[in-house]
C-alpha positions, -999 to 999 in steps of 0.1 A, spaced: 0 0 3 29 23 8 43 14 -24 16 24 -44 13 56 -27 46 64 -32 45 57 -67 15 76 -74 33 108 -57 64 102 -76 41 101 -109 23 133 -102 57 151 -91 70 137 -126 39 150 -144 43 181 -131 78 188 -139 70 176 -176 43 200 -178 64 228 -163 93 218 -189 69 222 -217 52 254 -207 85 270 -198 95 285 -233 57 297 -235 59 315 -204 95 327 -210 82 342 -245 52 361 -227 73 376 -200 98 390 -228 69 402 -248 59 424 -218 93 434 -205 111 465 -217 142 456 -239 164 475 -217 158 451 -191 163 422 -215 199 428 -227 217 432 -195 238 403 -179 221 390 -161 187 395 -171 166 421 -152 130 410 -147 111 438 -127 72 431 -123 69 469 -124 84 475 -155 59 449 -172 33 465 -197 9 455 -226 19 483 -252 34 460 -275 -4 443 -276 -23 473 -278 1 487 -309 -14 457 -328 -48 473 -325 -66 494 -351 -53 531 -347 -28 524 -322 7 530 -342 19 557 -323 20 551 -286 24 578 -261 38 554 -237 72 536 -240 68 501 -260 83 469 -244 109 469 -269 117 507 -272 151 509 -255 148 551 -254 116 548 -235 104 578 -258 75 557 -271 59 551 -302 61 527 -331 66 528 -368 34 523 -387 54 503 -412 70 483 -386 35 472 -372 20 465 -405 50 444 -411 42 423 -380 7 419 -388 13 407 -424 39 381 -405 13 370 -382 -14 367 -410 10 348 -431 18 321 -401 -18 317 -393 -31 311 -429 0 289 -434 -1 267 -402 -37 263 -403 -39 252 -440 -8 227 -431 -24 215 -404 -60 209 -420 -44 192 -450 -20 167 -428 -49 157 -407 -70 149 -437 -45 131 -461 -28 115 -430 -61 102 -417 -70 85 -454 -36 70 -457 -33 57 -423 -67 38 -427 -61 26 -461 -26 12 -450 -45 -10 -417 -74 -19 -431 -69 -24 -468 -53 -53 -482 -37 -46 -520 -3 -54 -535 27 -34 -526 10 -22 -493 39 -30 -471 70 -18 -494 50 15 -497 43 19 -461 83 10 -454 92 38 -480 73 59 -461 89 54 -425 124 51 -444 117 89 -453 116 100 -418 153 101 -408 160 119 -437 174 157 -426 150 184 -440 182 202 -455 184 175 -477 148 179 -491 149 209 -489 166 224 -524 148 199 -548 113 206 -530 119 244 -537 128 240 -572 98 214 -577 75 243 -565 92 266 -586 89 246 -620 49 244 -606 48 282 -604 38 282 -566 67 303 -553 58 333 -527 25 315 -525 7 305 -494 -5 273 -514 36 263 -523 46 272 -485 18 249 -472 27 223 -496 64 224 -482 55 220 -444 29 193 -455 58 170 -473 80 173 -445 57 162 -417 34 141 -436 53 106 -433 53 110 -395 16 118 -396 8 88 -416 28 66 -394 11 80 -365 -24 76 -379 -16 39 -389 -3 30 -356 -36 44 -338 -58 28 -367 -42 -7 -357 -57 -1 -317 -90 0 -329 -103 -34 -333 -118 -43 -366 -148 -59 -349 -165 -23 -343 -164 -14 -378 -178 -50 -386 -206 -41 -360 -210 -8 -378 -218 -22 -409 -244 -50 -396 -262 -18 -382 -262 -1 -416 -235 22 -415 -214 28 -444 -173 24 -446 -172 62 -436 -198 63 -410 -182 29 -392 
């Protein structure tokens, strides 16, 4: 009984440490975003709660290109942000949201279909094709970057959301397909057969 309690306490502490380790970079990024840059360029870094402000976030709102108070990333403390700088940040944020969202949607849809096909259908060359996908996972992204960029250029998709999304998709798709196939292997096929008996289609089952 005591061993069980000690094991649970150890597991709880371990999980808490993992959570703190995982959320640490996010928390640190947020702290930096609300801290004055003059405090961040010193050694050691000075974190003064009294200096924290959200002026950088307010600058992203429409009509707040110039701020009367000093921005967190304003070393001089004179305040104010260039309109072009704010617009560039907004464009970068918009591009990141569009590319990441489209890439995620494509990966989820394609990897789910591919993973299901590899685990549920029986066809010639299935194992060989899946092995090829697995073998591409250890290949460094740098090795594939130049050939893929050339392919994107040939397809005239350079400097487009679609081209960038396809690049990211090609990098992550092997891992996503492997994870999807591994998940479908844990689902008993009897559940699908029970769904067929109840009148479900293959998609519904």
